[in-house]
C-alpha positions in Angstrom: -44.6 61.1 49.8 -41.1 60.0 50.2 -40.2 56.2 48.7 -38.0 54.4 51.1 -34.5 53.8 50.6 -35.6 50.0 50.3 -38.2 50.6 47.3 -35.4 51.9 45.0 -34.5 50.0 41.6 -31.5 48.7 41.9 -29.1 48.5 39.2 -28.5 45.7 37.3 -25.0 44.2 37.7 -22.1 43.4 34.8 -21.9 39.7 35.8 -25.8 39.3 35.5 -25.9 41.3 31.9 -22.5 39.2 30.8 -24.5 35.7 31.7 -27.8 36.7 29.8 -25.5 37.8 26.7 -23.6 34.5 26.8 -26.9 32.3 27.3 -28.5 34.4 23.6 -25.4 33.6 21.6 -25.9 30.1 23.1 -29.1 30.5 22.1 -28.7 31.7 18.4 -25.3 29.2 17.6 -27.6 26.4 18.5 -29.3 25.8 14.8 -26.2 26.7 13.6 -24.2 24.3 15.4 -27.0 21.2 14.4 -27.2 22.1 10.9 -23.1 21.5 11.2 -23.2 18.6 13.2 -25.9 17.5 10.6 -23.2 17.9 7.5 -20.4 16.5 9.3 -22.9 13.1 10.0 -24.1 13.1 6.0 -20.5 13.6 4.5 -18.9 11.1 7.1 -20.9 8.6 6.1 -21.0 9.3 2.4 -17.0 9.0 2.9 -17.4 5.5 4.0 -20.0 4.4 1.4 -18.1 5.5 -1.7 -14.6 4.2 0.0 -16.5 1.1 0.3 -17.7 0.8 -3.2 -14.1 1.9 -4.5 -12.9 -1.0 -2.6 -15.1 -3.1 -3.7 -14.6 -2.5 -7.5 -10.9 -2.9 -6.6 -10.6 -5.9 -4.6 -13.7 -7.9 -6.5 -14.7 -6.3 -9.8 -10.6 -5.5 -10.9 -9.6 -8.9 -9.6 -12.0 -11.3 -10.9 -12.0 -9.7 -14.6 -8.0 -9.9 -14.7 -8.1 -13.3 -13.3 -10.7 -14.4 -16.4 -8.9 -12.7 -19.0 -5.7 -14.2 -18.1 -7.4 -17.7 -18.3 -9.6 -16.7 -21.4 -7.2 -14.8 -23.7 -3.8 -15.8 -22.0 -2.3 -16.2 -25.2 -2.9 -12.8 -26.9 -1.8 -11.0 -23.7 1.7 -12.5 -23.6 1.3 -11.4 -27.3 0.6 -7.7 -26.5 3.3 -8.2 -23.8 6.1 -9.4 -26.4 5.0 -6.5 -28.8 5.2 -3.7 -25.9 8.9 -4.9 -25.0 9.6 -4.7 -28.9 8.2 -1.4 -29.1 10.3 0.0 -26.5 13.2 -1.4 -27.9 12.6 0.2 -31.1 12.2 3.5 -29.9 15.2 3.6 -27.6 17.2 2.6 -30.9 15.3 5.3 -32.6 16.4 7.9 -29.9 20.3 6.6 -29.4 19.9 7.0 -33.7 18.5 10.6 -33.8 20.9 11.6 -31.1 24.1 10.3 -33.2 22.7 12.0 -36.4 23.1 15.3 -34.5 26.4 14.7 -33.2 28.4 12.4 -35.7 26.2 12.0 -38.6 29.2 10.0 -39.9 28.9 7.0 -37.5 25.3 6.6 -37.8 25.5 3.1 -39.4 27.7 1.6 -37.1 26.0 2.6 -34.1 23.3 1.2 -35.9 25.0 -2.0 -36.6 25.7 -2.0 -32.5 22.7 -1.4 -31.0 21.3 -4.3 -33.5 24.2 -6.4 -32.0 23.0 -5.3 -28.0 19.6 -6.1 -28.9 20.3 -9.6 -30.3 22.4 -10.6 -26.8 19.3 -9.1 -24.6 21.4 -5.9 -23.4 20.6 -3.2 -25.5 19.0 -1.1 -22.9 22.9 -0.8 -21.7 24.3 0.9 -24.8 25.8 4.1 -24.3 26.6 6.7 -26.9 30.2 7.9 -27.0 30.4 11.4 -28.5 34.3 11.6 -30.8 36.4 14.1 -28.7 36.2 17.1 -31.8 32.2 17.4 -30.3 33.7 17.2 -26.5 35.9 20.0 -27.7 33.3 22.1 -29.0 31.1 21.5 -26.0 33.7 22.8 -23.7 34.5 26.3 -25.8 30.4 26.7 -25.6 30.6 26.2 -22.0 33.1 28.3 -21.4 31.5 31.0 -23.5 28.9 30.8 -21.2 31.3 31.0 -18.0 32.6 34.5 -19.6 29.4 36.1 -18.6 29.5 39.0 -16.7 28.7 38.7 -12.6 25.4 41.2 -13.5 23.7 38.7 -15.5 25.1 35.6 -13.1 23.1 38.1 -10.5 20.1 38.5 -12.3 20.0 34.5 -13.3 20.3 34.5 -9.1 17.8 36.6 -8.4 15.1 34.9 -10.9 15.5 31.4 -8.7 13.0 31.0 -6.3 14.0 31.6 -2.9 13.9 29.7 0.5 11.0 31.4 2.9 10.7 30.7 6.8 7.7 29.0 7.9 5.0 30.7 9.9 5.2 30.5 13.5 1.2 29.3 13.7 2.0 26.5 10.6 5.0 25.3 12.7 3.3 24.8 16.1 0.1 23.4 14.4 2.7 21.1 12.6 4.8 20.3 15.8 1.2 19.1 17.5 -0.3 17.0 15.0 3.7 15.5 14.1 3.7 15.0 18.3 -0.3 13.4 18.4 0.4 11.2 15.2 3.6 10.0 15.9 3.5 5.9 16.4 5.2 6.2 20.3 2.1 8.3 21.0 -0.9 7.5 18.7 -3.8 5.1 19.4 -4.6 5.1 15.6 -4.4 1.9 13.6 -1.3 1.6 11.5 -3.3 2.2 8.0 -4.9 5.2 9.9 -1.7 6.5 10.7 0.3 6.9 8.0 -1.8 8.3 5.8 -2.7 11.2 8.7 1.4 11.3 8.6 1.0 11.7 4.9 -1.1 14.3 4.7 0.4 16.5 7.6 3.8 16.3 5.8 2.4 17.3 2.8 0.0 20.5 4.0 3.5 21.3 6.0 5.5 21.4 3.0 3.2 23.0 0.8 2.5 26.0 3.7 -1.0 24.6 3.6 -2.4 25.8 7.3 -6.0 25.6 7.1 -5.6 21.3 5.7 -3.2 21.1 9.1 -6.2 22.8 11.2 -8.7 20.4 9.3 -6.6 17.2 10.2 -6.2 18.6 14.2 -10.4 19.1 14.1 -10.0 15.0 13.0 -7.7 14.0 15.5 -9.6 15.9 18.1 -13.2 14.7 17.4 -11.4 11.0 17.1 -10.6 11.4 20.9 -13.8 13.6 22.1 -16.5 12.0 19.7 -18.8 13.8 17.2 -21.0 15.9 19.2 -22.1 19.6 19.4 -20.0 20.2 21.9 -16.8 20.9 20.0 -17.9 23.6 18.8 -18.7 25.5 15.4 -15.3 25.7 14.1 -14.2 22.2 14.6 -17.6 21.2 12.8 -16.8 23.5 10.2 -13.2 22.3 10.0 -14.3 18.3 9.8 -16.5 18.7 7.3 -14.3 20.6 5.0 -11.5 17.7 5.6 -14.3 15.3 4.4 -15.4 17.1 1.6 -11.6 17.4 0.2 -11.0 13.4 0.4 -14.9 12.9 -0.9 -13.6 14.8 -4.3 -10.8 12.1 -5.5 -13.2 9.1 -5.0 -16.3 10.6 -6.7 -13.6 10.7 -9.9 -12.4 7.7 -9.2 -15.6 5.8 -8.7 -17.0 7.6 -12.2 -14.0 6.3 -13.6 -14.5 2.7 -12.4 -18.1 3.1 -13.6 -16.8 3.8 -17.0 -14.4 0.7 -16.6 -14.7 -2.4 -18.6 -14.7 -4.2 -15.2 -17.0 -3.1 -13.5 -20.3 -5.3 -12.2 -18.1 -8.2 -13.3 -17.5 -10.0 -10.2 -21.3 -10.0 -10.3 -22.5 -10.7 -13.4 -19.2 -12.0 -15.0 -18.6 -12.0 -18.9 -22.1 -10.9 -19.6 -21.5 -7.4 -18.1 -18.6 -6.8 -20.7 -19.6 -4.0 -23.5 -17.6 -5.3 -26.3 -15.6 -8.4 -27.3 -12.6 -8.9 -25.5 -10.8 -10.9 -28.4 -11.8 -8.6 -30.7 -10.1 -5.6 -28.5 -7.3 -7.8 -27.9 -6.6 -8.5 -31.9 -6.6 -4.7 -32.5 -4.2 -3.7 -29.7 -2.3 -6.4 -31.4 -2.2 -4.5 -34.5 -2.0 -1.3 -33.4 1.4 -2.2 -31.4 3.0 -3.7 -35.2 1.9 -0.7 -37.0 3.6 1.4 -34.7 7.0 -1.1 -33.9 6.6 -0.9 -38.0 6.6 3.2 -38.4 9.4 3.4 -35.5 11.4 1.4 -38.3 11.0 3.1 -41.1 12.0 6.0 -38.9 15.4 4.5 -38.3 16.1 3.1 -41.9 15.5 7.2 -43.1 18.0 7.7 -40.7 20.9 5.9 -42.1 
C-alpha cells in the first residue's frame, strides 16, 4: 500500500535548528552567568568594605593618634623637627664640599666658610658652587672630544633610543568612547568618582593597556544598566577583573595599617600602643644627633 504525499515526514527547517541551538547555548551558559554574577557581587562587597575600613583608619585612628601625640609629646616633636632640618643642612654642606674637593680642591676651606655664613643667615640652600674657568675649559675640551665622534656612532646611539609608536586602532576607539562618557559635560557620576575613572583611563592609554580600558568600559556600562546576568559573561568577567585590580593595593594598605602604631587608637586610646612613645621619640632624637655628628666628621675630613 502506497503512502499518501501528505504522510511523508517533513525536513526540519534551518530556522528551527537555529532556535534550538541558541536555546541550548543559553541553557549551558546560565550556570556560568550565575557564577560570574555571584563573583562580581562578592568582589564589590569586599571592595566597599575594605575601602570603608581604610578610610576609617585614616580619618579616625591616624588622626586621633596625631592629635594625642602633639598634645602629649609636642616638645619632643619640635625637637625632632629641628634636628631633621639640621640634618638636611649638613647633608647639603657635605654634598657641596664633596663636589668642591673633586673640582677645585684648593677652594674647599673658603667654600666651607661661605657655606657656614649662608647657614647663619638662613639662606644656605641658595648657595651655588662657582667652578673656576680652568675647569670650565677642560670641560669644554671634553665636550668637544665627544662632539668629534663619527656619524656612525651617533647613528648607533640614536638607534638605541626608544622610538614612538602608533597606538592601535582598537585602543584609540575604546579610549575615545570612554573619554566622551567620562567628560564633565556628559558624565553623571559624582566628581570624585569621575576624576578617579578619568585618571585610570589616562594611565591605561599611556601604557597601551587595552584590557584595562575594556574593564573600565564594563564598569561604566554596568553603572548604567545595573548588575545582572543580562549584561553578558564577558562584561561580568571584565567587571570582576576591575574589582580585583582595585582590591590588591587596598589589601596591602590594610595590612600595613594593621601594623601601624595608630591602629585602633580611636577606639582604645593610648592603651592600644605597643611601646612607649616617649622612649621611641627619645631614641629618634639620639639617632638624628648621631647622624648629624657623622656628617660633621665627614665634612671635617674633606678640609
